[in-house]
mmCIF file of the C-alpha atoms, coordinates in Angstrom:
data_MODEL
# 
_entry.id   MODEL 
# 
loop_
_atom_site.group_PDB 
_atom_site.id 
_atom_site.type_symbol 
_atom_site.label_atom_id 
_atom_site.label_alt_id 
_atom_site.label_comp_id 
_atom_site.label_asym_id 
_atom_site.label_entity_id 
_atom_site.label_seq_id 
_atom_site.pdbx_PDB_ins_code 
_atom_site.Cartn_x 
_atom_site.Cartn_y 
_atom_site.Cartn_z 
_atom_site.occupancy 
_atom_site.B_iso_or_equiv 
_atom_site.pdbx_formal_charge 
_atom_site.auth_seq_id 
_atom_site.auth_comp_id 
_atom_site.auth_asym_id 
_atom_site.auth_atom_id 
_atom_site.pdbx_PDB_model_num 
ATOM 1   C CA . MET A 1 1   ? -5.869  38.219  -2.417  1.00 0.00 ? 1   MET A CA 1 
ATOM 2   C CA . ALA A 1 2   ? -6.014  34.807  -4.433  1.00 0.00 ? 2   ALA A CA 1 
ATOM 3   C CA . GLU A 1 3   ? -2.025  34.057  -3.663  1.00 0.00 ? 3   GLU A CA 1 
ATOM 4   C CA . SER A 1 4   ? -3.243  34.241  0.251   1.00 0.00 ? 4   SER A CA 1 
ATOM 5   C CA . SER A 1 5   ? -6.231  31.578  -0.392  1.00 0.00 ? 5   SER A CA 1 
ATOM 6   C CA . GLU A 1 6   ? -3.853  29.801  -2.756  1.00 0.00 ? 6   GLU A CA 1 
ATOM 7   C CA . LYS A 1 7   ? -1.427  29.447  0.608   1.00 0.00 ? 7   LYS A CA 1 
ATOM 8   C CA . GLU A 1 8   ? -4.373  29.025  3.014   1.00 0.00 ? 8   GLU A CA 1 
ATOM 9   C CA . SER A 1 9   ? -5.740  26.012  0.487   1.00 0.00 ? 9   SER A CA 1 
ATOM 10  C CA . ALA A 1 10  ? -1.704  24.330  0.577   1.00 0.00 ? 10  ALA A CA 1 
ATOM 11  C CA . GLU A 1 11  ? -1.622  24.732  4.197   1.00 0.00 ? 11  GLU A CA 1 
ATOM 12  C CA . SER A 1 12  ? -5.061  23.143  4.597   1.00 0.00 ? 12  SER A CA 1 
ATOM 13  C CA . MET A 1 13  ? -4.049  20.198  2.386   1.00 0.00 ? 13  MET A CA 1 
ATOM 14  C CA . LEU A 1 14  ? -0.980  19.993  4.212   1.00 0.00 ? 14  LEU A CA 1 
ATOM 15  C CA . ALA A 1 15  ? -2.986  19.845  7.893   1.00 0.00 ? 15  ALA A CA 1 
ATOM 16  C CA . ASP A 1 16  ? -4.839  17.075  6.456   1.00 0.00 ? 16  ASP A CA 1 
ATOM 17  C CA . ILE A 1 17  ? -1.992  14.939  5.326   1.00 0.00 ? 17  ILE A CA 1 
ATOM 18  C CA . GLU A 1 18  ? -0.221  15.048  8.491   1.00 0.00 ? 18  GLU A CA 1 
ATOM 19  C CA . LYS A 1 19  ? -3.708  14.364  10.385  1.00 0.00 ? 19  LYS A CA 1 
ATOM 20  C CA . LYS A 1 20  ? -4.088  11.103  7.991   1.00 0.00 ? 20  LYS A CA 1 
ATOM 21  C CA . ILE A 1 21  ? -0.494  9.948   8.648   1.00 0.00 ? 21  ILE A CA 1 
ATOM 22  C CA . THR A 1 22  ? -0.834  11.017  12.667  1.00 0.00 ? 22  THR A CA 1 
ATOM 23  C CA . GLU A 1 23  ? -4.222  8.924   12.880  1.00 0.00 ? 23  GLU A CA 1 
ATOM 24  C CA . ALA A 1 24  ? -2.352  5.868   11.267  1.00 0.00 ? 24  ALA A CA 1 
ATOM 25  C CA . PHE A 1 25  ? 0.420   6.051   12.783  1.00 0.00 ? 25  PHE A CA 1 
ATOM 26  C CA . GLU A 1 26  ? -1.369  6.069   16.361  1.00 0.00 ? 26  GLU A CA 1 
ATOM 27  C CA . ILE A 1 27  ? -3.238  2.811   15.229  1.00 0.00 ? 27  ILE A CA 1 
ATOM 28  C CA . PHE A 1 28  ? 0.128   0.952   15.671  1.00 0.00 ? 28  PHE A CA 1 
ATOM 29  C CA . ASP A 1 29  ? 1.304   2.800   18.257  1.00 0.00 ? 29  ASP A CA 1 
ATOM 30  C CA . HIS A 1 30  ? 0.066   0.276   21.052  1.00 0.00 ? 30  HIS A CA 1 
ATOM 31  C CA . GLU A 1 31  ? 2.076   1.850   23.678  1.00 0.00 ? 31  GLU A CA 1 
ATOM 32  C CA . SER A 1 32  ? 1.777   5.358   22.998  1.00 0.00 ? 32  SER A CA 1 
ATOM 33  C CA . ASN A 1 33  ? 5.035   6.280   23.054  1.00 0.00 ? 33  ASN A CA 1 
ATOM 34  C CA . ARG A 1 34  ? 5.328   7.795   19.206  1.00 0.00 ? 34  ARG A CA 1 
ATOM 35  C CA . THR A 1 35  ? 7.126   4.626   18.231  1.00 0.00 ? 35  THR A CA 1 
ATOM 36  C CA . VAL A 1 36  ? 5.807   1.845   16.010  1.00 0.00 ? 36  VAL A CA 1 
ATOM 37  C CA . ASP A 1 37  ? 7.341   -2.127  15.174  1.00 0.00 ? 37  ASP A CA 1 
ATOM 38  C CA . VAL A 1 38  ? 9.087   -1.637  11.487  1.00 0.00 ? 38  VAL A CA 1 
ATOM 39  C CA . ARG A 1 39  ? 7.452   -4.428  10.429  1.00 0.00 ? 39  ARG A CA 1 
ATOM 40  C CA . GLU A 1 40  ? 4.190   -2.225  10.742  1.00 0.00 ? 40  GLU A CA 1 
ATOM 41  C CA . ILE A 1 41  ? 5.739   0.641   8.802   1.00 0.00 ? 41  ILE A CA 1 
ATOM 42  C CA . GLY A 1 42  ? 4.435   -1.030  5.185   1.00 0.00 ? 42  GLY A CA 1 
ATOM 43  C CA . THR A 1 43  ? 0.585   -1.648  6.594   1.00 0.00 ? 43  THR A CA 1 
ATOM 44  C CA . ILE A 1 44  ? 0.656   2.162   7.518   1.00 0.00 ? 44  ILE A CA 1 
ATOM 45  C CA . VAL A 1 45  ? 2.181   3.269   4.415   1.00 0.00 ? 45  VAL A CA 1 
ATOM 46  C CA . ARG A 1 46  ? -0.424  1.149   2.483   1.00 0.00 ? 46  ARG A CA 1 
ATOM 47  C CA . SER A 1 47  ? -3.210  1.984   4.538   1.00 0.00 ? 47  SER A CA 1 
ATOM 48  C CA . LEU A 1 48  ? -2.489  5.861   3.200   1.00 0.00 ? 48  LEU A CA 1 
ATOM 49  C CA . GLY A 1 49  ? -2.958  4.863   -0.252  1.00 0.00 ? 49  GLY A CA 1 
ATOM 50  C CA . CYS A 1 50  ? 0.388   4.275   -1.333  1.00 0.00 ? 50  CYS A CA 1 
ATOM 51  C CA . CYS A 1 51  ? 1.882   0.880   -2.782  1.00 0.00 ? 51  CYS A CA 1 
ATOM 52  C CA . PRO A 1 52  ? 5.465   0.690   -2.613  1.00 0.00 ? 52  PRO A CA 1 
ATOM 53  C CA . SER A 1 53  ? 7.219   -2.112  -3.496  1.00 0.00 ? 53  SER A CA 1 
ATOM 54  C CA . GLU A 1 54  ? 9.218   -4.471  -1.249  1.00 0.00 ? 54  GLU A CA 1 
ATOM 55  C CA . GLY A 1 55  ? 12.365  -2.506  -2.529  1.00 0.00 ? 55  GLY A CA 1 
ATOM 56  C CA . GLU A 1 56  ? 10.896  1.046   -2.270  1.00 0.00 ? 56  GLU A CA 1 
ATOM 57  C CA . LEU A 1 57  ? 9.648   0.128   0.907   1.00 0.00 ? 57  LEU A CA 1 
ATOM 58  C CA . HIS A 1 58  ? 12.886  -0.891  1.890   1.00 0.00 ? 58  HIS A CA 1 
ATOM 59  C CA . ASP A 1 59  ? 14.414  2.280   0.970   1.00 0.00 ? 59  ASP A CA 1 
ATOM 60  C CA . MET A 1 60  ? 11.734  4.133   2.826   1.00 0.00 ? 60  MET A CA 1 
ATOM 61  C CA . LEU A 1 61  ? 12.961  2.358   6.023   1.00 0.00 ? 61  LEU A CA 1 
ATOM 62  C CA . ALA A 1 62  ? 16.525  3.078   5.484   1.00 0.00 ? 62  ALA A CA 1 
ATOM 63  C CA . GLU A 1 63  ? 15.975  6.717   5.489   1.00 0.00 ? 63  GLU A CA 1 
ATOM 64  C CA . ILE A 1 64  ? 14.117  6.623   8.717   1.00 0.00 ? 64  ILE A CA 1 
ATOM 65  C CA . GLU A 1 65  ? 15.399  4.020   10.764  1.00 0.00 ? 65  GLU A CA 1 
ATOM 66  C CA . GLU A 1 66  ? 17.654  4.705   13.577  1.00 0.00 ? 66  GLU A CA 1 
ATOM 67  C CA . GLU A 1 67  ? 21.853  4.695   13.023  1.00 0.00 ? 67  GLU A CA 1 
ATOM 68  C CA . GLU A 1 68  ? 21.474  1.660   15.532  1.00 0.00 ? 68  GLU A CA 1 
ATOM 69  C CA . PRO A 1 69  ? 18.280  -0.156  14.304  1.00 0.00 ? 69  PRO A CA 1 
ATOM 70  C CA . THR A 1 70  ? 15.866  -0.845  17.079  1.00 0.00 ? 70  THR A CA 1 
ATOM 71  C CA . GLY A 1 71  ? 13.359  -2.667  15.607  1.00 0.00 ? 71  GLY A CA 1 
ATOM 72  C CA . TYR A 1 72  ? 10.998  0.688   15.826  1.00 0.00 ? 72  TYR A CA 1 
ATOM 73  C CA . ILE A 1 73  ? 10.488  3.692   13.967  1.00 0.00 ? 73  ILE A CA 1 
ATOM 74  C CA . ARG A 1 74  ? 9.779   7.226   15.728  1.00 0.00 ? 74  ARG A CA 1 
ATOM 75  C CA . PHE A 1 75  ? 7.135   9.332   14.543  1.00 0.00 ? 75  PHE A CA 1 
ATOM 76  C CA . GLU A 1 76  ? 9.068   12.499  14.539  1.00 0.00 ? 76  GLU A CA 1 
ATOM 77  C CA . LYS A 1 77  ? 11.062  10.733  11.539  1.00 0.00 ? 77  LYS A CA 1 
ATOM 78  C CA . PHE A 1 78  ? 7.792   8.636   10.038  1.00 0.00 ? 78  PHE A CA 1 
ATOM 79  C CA . LEU A 1 79  ? 6.046   12.225  9.668   1.00 0.00 ? 79  LEU A CA 1 
ATOM 80  C CA . PRO A 1 80  ? 8.020   14.175  7.437   1.00 0.00 ? 80  PRO A CA 1 
ATOM 81  C CA . MET A 1 81  ? 8.822   11.446  5.308   1.00 0.00 ? 81  MET A CA 1 
ATOM 82  C CA . MET A 1 82  ? 5.606   10.530  4.840   1.00 0.00 ? 82  MET A CA 1 
ATOM 83  C CA . THR A 1 83  ? 4.162   14.015  4.356   1.00 0.00 ? 83  THR A CA 1 
ATOM 84  C CA . HIS A 1 84  ? 6.504   14.504  1.533   1.00 0.00 ? 84  HIS A CA 1 
ATOM 85  C CA . ILE A 1 85  ? 5.567   10.990  -0.241  1.00 0.00 ? 85  ILE A CA 1 
ATOM 86  C CA . LEU A 1 86  ? 1.941   12.280  -0.008  1.00 0.00 ? 86  LEU A CA 1 
ATOM 87  C CA . MET A 1 87  ? 2.632   15.543  -1.230  1.00 0.00 ? 87  MET A CA 1 
ATOM 88  C CA . GLU A 1 88  ? 4.448   14.078  -4.514  1.00 0.00 ? 88  GLU A CA 1 
ATOM 89  C CA . ARG A 1 89  ? 1.766   11.543  -4.842  1.00 0.00 ? 89  ARG A CA 1 
ATOM 90  C CA . ARG A 1 90  ? 4.452   8.623   -5.175  1.00 0.00 ? 90  ARG A CA 1 
ATOM 91  C CA . TYR A 1 91  ? 3.739   5.205   -4.976  1.00 0.00 ? 91  TYR A CA 1 
ATOM 92  C CA . LYS A 1 92  ? 0.087   5.477   -6.170  1.00 0.00 ? 92  LYS A CA 1 
ATOM 93  C CA . PRO A 1 93  ? -1.818  2.176   -6.873  1.00 0.00 ? 93  PRO A CA 1 
ATOM 94  C CA . ALA A 1 94  ? -2.476  1.106   -10.627 1.00 0.00 ? 94  ALA A CA 1 
ATOM 95  C CA . PRO A 1 95  ? -5.955  1.973   -12.028 1.00 0.00 ? 95  PRO A CA 1 
ATOM 96  C CA . GLU A 1 96  ? -8.499  -0.541  -12.566 1.00 0.00 ? 96  GLU A CA 1 
ATOM 97  C CA . ASP A 1 97  ? -7.737  -0.864  -16.253 1.00 0.00 ? 97  ASP A CA 1 
ATOM 98  C CA . GLN A 1 98  ? -4.245  -1.687  -16.045 1.00 0.00 ? 98  GLN A CA 1 
ATOM 99  C CA . LEU A 1 99  ? -4.703  -4.121  -13.263 1.00 0.00 ? 99  LEU A CA 1 
ATOM 100 C CA . LEU A 1 100 ? -7.531  -5.872  -15.418 1.00 0.00 ? 100 LEU A CA 1 
ATOM 101 C CA . LYS A 1 101 ? -4.939  -6.068  -18.217 1.00 0.00 ? 101 LYS A CA 1 
ATOM 102 C CA . ALA A 1 102 ? -2.429  -7.768  -15.862 1.00 0.00 ? 102 ALA A CA 1 
ATOM 103 C CA . PHE A 1 103 ? -4.983  -10.334 -15.091 1.00 0.00 ? 103 PHE A CA 1 
ATOM 104 C CA . GLU A 1 104 ? -6.034  -10.956 -18.627 1.00 0.00 ? 104 GLU A CA 1 
ATOM 105 C CA . VAL A 1 105 ? -2.315  -11.555 -19.865 1.00 0.00 ? 105 VAL A CA 1 
ATOM 106 C CA . LEU A 1 106 ? -2.159  -14.167 -17.005 1.00 0.00 ? 106 LEU A CA 1 
ATOM 107 C CA . ASP A 1 107 ? -5.179  -15.673 -18.284 1.00 0.00 ? 107 ASP A CA 1 
ATOM 108 C CA . VAL A 1 108 ? -3.958  -17.301 -21.238 1.00 0.00 ? 108 VAL A CA 1 
ATOM 109 C CA . GLU A 1 109 ? -6.819  -19.436 -22.312 1.00 0.00 ? 109 GLU A CA 1 
ATOM 110 C CA . LYS A 1 110 ? -9.245  -16.546 -21.888 1.00 0.00 ? 110 LYS A CA 1 
ATOM 111 C CA . LYS A 1 111 ? -11.165 -18.025 -19.381 1.00 0.00 ? 111 LYS A CA 1 
ATOM 112 C CA . GLY A 1 112 ? -12.231 -15.234 -17.106 1.00 0.00 ? 112 GLY A CA 1 
ATOM 113 C CA . PHE A 1 113 ? -10.804 -16.276 -13.954 1.00 0.00 ? 113 PHE A CA 1 
ATOM 114 C CA . LEU A 1 114 ? -7.645  -17.751 -12.887 1.00 0.00 ? 114 LEU A CA 1 
ATOM 115 C CA . SER A 1 115 ? -7.017  -20.877 -10.060 1.00 0.00 ? 115 SER A CA 1 
ATOM 116 C CA . GLN A 1 116 ? -5.545  -20.742 -6.933  1.00 0.00 ? 116 GLN A CA 1 
ATOM 117 C CA . ASP A 1 117 ? -2.517  -22.444 -8.236  1.00 0.00 ? 117 ASP A CA 1 
ATOM 118 C CA . GLU A 1 118 ? -1.939  -20.202 -11.099 1.00 0.00 ? 118 GLU A CA 1 
ATOM 119 C CA . ILE A 1 119 ? -2.166  -17.284 -9.000  1.00 0.00 ? 119 ILE A CA 1 
ATOM 120 C CA . THR A 1 120 ? 0.078   -18.662 -6.325  1.00 0.00 ? 120 THR A CA 1 
ATOM 121 C CA . LYS A 1 121 ? 2.449   -19.926 -9.457  1.00 0.00 ? 121 LYS A CA 1 
ATOM 122 C CA . TYR A 1 122 ? 2.577   -16.148 -10.870 1.00 0.00 ? 122 TYR A CA 1 
ATOM 123 C CA . MET A 1 123 ? 2.971   -14.565 -7.347  1.00 0.00 ? 123 MET A CA 1 
ATOM 124 C CA . ASN A 1 124 ? 5.858   -16.758 -6.180  1.00 0.00 ? 124 ASN A CA 1 
ATOM 125 C CA . ASP A 1 125 ? 7.363   -17.276 -9.696  1.00 0.00 ? 125 ASP A CA 1 
ATOM 126 C CA . GLU A 1 126 ? 7.609   -13.886 -11.061 1.00 0.00 ? 126 GLU A CA 1 
ATOM 127 C CA . GLY A 1 127 ? 8.637   -10.478 -9.648  1.00 0.00 ? 127 GLY A CA 1 
ATOM 128 C CA . GLU A 1 128 ? 8.999   -10.067 -5.990  1.00 0.00 ? 128 GLU A CA 1 
ATOM 129 C CA . PRO A 1 129 ? 7.845   -13.589 -4.345  1.00 0.00 ? 129 PRO A CA 1 
ATOM 130 C CA . PHE A 1 130 ? 5.066   -12.551 -1.339  1.00 0.00 ? 130 PHE A CA 1 
ATOM 131 C CA . THR A 1 131 ? 5.394   -13.886 1.997   1.00 0.00 ? 131 THR A CA 1 
ATOM 132 C CA . GLN A 1 132 ? 2.819   -16.791 3.116   1.00 0.00 ? 132 GLN A CA 1 
ATOM 133 C CA . GLU A 1 133 ? 0.914   -14.049 5.270   1.00 0.00 ? 133 GLU A CA 1 
ATOM 134 C CA . GLU A 1 134 ? 0.806   -11.811 1.968   1.00 0.00 ? 134 GLU A CA 1 
ATOM 135 C CA . MET A 1 135 ? -0.466  -15.087 -0.032  1.00 0.00 ? 135 MET A CA 1 
ATOM 136 C CA . GLU A 1 136 ? -3.147  -15.813 2.749   1.00 0.00 ? 136 GLU A CA 1 
ATOM 137 C CA . GLU A 1 137 ? -4.222  -12.343 2.711   1.00 0.00 ? 137 GLU A CA 1 
ATOM 138 C CA . PHE A 1 138 ? -4.583  -12.411 -0.666  1.00 0.00 ? 138 PHE A CA 1 
ATOM 139 C CA . MET A 1 139 ? -6.366  -15.373 -1.320  1.00 0.00 ? 139 MET A CA 1 
ATOM 140 C CA . SER A 1 140 ? -8.992  -14.475 1.611   1.00 0.00 ? 140 SER A CA 1 
ATOM 141 C CA . ALA A 1 141 ? -9.620  -11.501 -0.392  1.00 0.00 ? 141 ALA A CA 1 
ATOM 142 C CA . ALA A 1 142 ? -9.546  -12.668 -3.994  1.00 0.00 ? 142 ALA A CA 1 
ATOM 143 C CA . VAL A 1 143 ? -10.947 -16.388 -4.084  1.00 0.00 ? 143 VAL A CA 1 
ATOM 144 C CA . ASP A 1 144 ? -14.597 -16.468 -5.214  1.00 0.00 ? 144 ASP A CA 1 
ATOM 145 C CA . PRO A 1 145 ? -15.719 -18.810 -2.121  1.00 0.00 ? 145 PRO A CA 1 
ATOM 146 C CA . ASP A 1 146 ? -18.352 -20.714 -4.189  1.00 0.00 ? 146 ASP A CA 1 
ATOM 147 C CA . ARG A 1 147 ? -16.032 -21.794 -7.299  1.00 0.00 ? 147 ARG A CA 1 
ATOM 148 C CA . GLY A 1 148 ? -12.632 -21.550 -5.512  1.00 0.00 ? 148 GLY A CA 1 
ATOM 149 C CA . VAL A 1 149 ? -11.266 -19.294 -8.174  1.00 0.00 ? 149 VAL A CA 1 
ATOM 150 C CA . VAL A 1 150 ? -10.154 -15.950 -8.860  1.00 0.00 ? 150 VAL A CA 1 
ATOM 151 C CA . LEU A 1 151 ? -12.890 -14.135 -10.654 1.00 0.00 ? 151 LEU A CA 1 
ATOM 152 C CA . TYR A 1 152 ? -10.510 -11.194 -11.570 1.00 0.00 ? 152 TYR A CA 1 
ATOM 153 C CA . LYS A 1 153 ? -12.891 -8.747  -13.333 1.00 0.00 ? 153 LYS A CA 1 
ATOM 154 C CA . ASP A 1 154 ? -14.730 -8.438  -9.937  1.00 0.00 ? 154 ASP A CA 1 
ATOM 155 C CA . TYR A 1 155 ? -11.580 -8.590  -8.017  1.00 0.00 ? 155 TYR A CA 1 
ATOM 156 C CA . VAL A 1 156 ? -9.911  -5.544  -9.733  1.00 0.00 ? 156 VAL A CA 1 
ATOM 157 C CA . SER A 1 157 ? -12.641 -3.538  -9.061  1.00 0.00 ? 157 SER A CA 1 
ATOM 158 C CA . VAL A 1 158 ? -12.389 -3.895  -5.214  1.00 0.00 ? 158 VAL A CA 1 
ATOM 159 C CA . MET A 1 159 ? -8.682  -3.985  -5.300  1.00 0.00 ? 159 MET A CA 1 
ATOM 160 C CA . ALA A 1 160 ? -8.499  -0.505  -7.680  1.00 0.00 ? 160 ALA A CA 1 
ATOM 161 C CA . VAL A 1 161 ? -8.474  2.613   -5.440  1.00 0.00 ? 161 VAL A CA 1 
ATOM 162 C CA . GLU A 1 162 ? -9.772  5.491   -6.867  1.00 0.00 ? 162 GLU A CA 1 
ATOM 163 C CA . ASP A 1 163 ? -7.431  8.719   -7.186  1.00 0.00 ? 163 ASP A CA 1 
ATOM 164 C CA . THR A 1 164 ? -9.102  10.960  -4.794  1.00 0.00 ? 164 THR A CA 1 
# 
């Protein structure tokens, strides 16, 4: 009996994951033709709680893109890949304490905040550079409107996604 309820539980989990993926995909399937613009895949993947790097995202796209790239990704190819990623719990976001430590390393003067210039410099000079759009999105979310700086202790609690 226990074995069958375990199997039902796994099937139920799989059904939930596939439902989440389908709903996320459909938001960007503007023409309701079971395809989305290849440029939307990163947003869809991140909306599902995964945080792949640009390189990892590029590898994912290479796996599901058509032989002849069309600029669109078909749902039939996206669903099995994304299901596999979610089942394996890949590309999980960093926990809050890890994010906080990263900001503290950048805050060499231990001020408790980073200026927009400092953030811009780190985000463009270290690791994978951010696009202008990503920079604007980050700044609009992270910069304290009253002080014009990133109060990173407040921001990491917003940024961290609790593992459910």
